[in-house]
Phi, psi and omega in degrees: 000152179276087183291147183243140178286138180297336175295326177290320177298315180297318181297319177294318180298316179300313181295317181296326182275335185244342183270169179273152172085014182251359183302125178077358181287148174237129185243133173266116183256134175218169172284187188278337180195154177286143175229140174288165178296324177296319178295320178300314181296318179300313181297317179298316179300316178298316181294323181279348180072031178216152181295140176213143179215156178263131175240121180283132175259146172301147185307315183294325177291317179298315181297315180298318180295317181292327180295342177286347184238341186219158177291156185302321182293329177288313180301312182295322177296315179299311183296322176297315179298316179297321180297318180293329180296337180297318182259339179229082187289354181099144180283148174265132178256162176258018187302316181301312178297314183298319185274320186264340183083006176228153179295154174293161180273135179290161179300329178300324178292315178301313182298318177296318180296332184248011185304322182300331180291342184253007180268000000 
């Protein structure tokens, strides 16, 4: 999925709330490119300076583990959504650039900004 840095969300919000021409506008915000969960984990590991890897669980094991924390309708909705992201990762928008005048921040920047949380 094209994950977005919270700094980009904030920058768009500031411009939308204080700049001209945004009254009534609705913005679809995304990150700069889609990344698989395995790619996300790799980038986080690199930023944190420690090995990290993604391990795929069989669907029934993942569902059983999630059911210990959430109701079945939430788990099934999440798993369906995650499955769809494999073939339809979501469109990338240019909204951050269009609204703020600067490119959005890549996931690598987010990972570096949050690396201490993963150490």
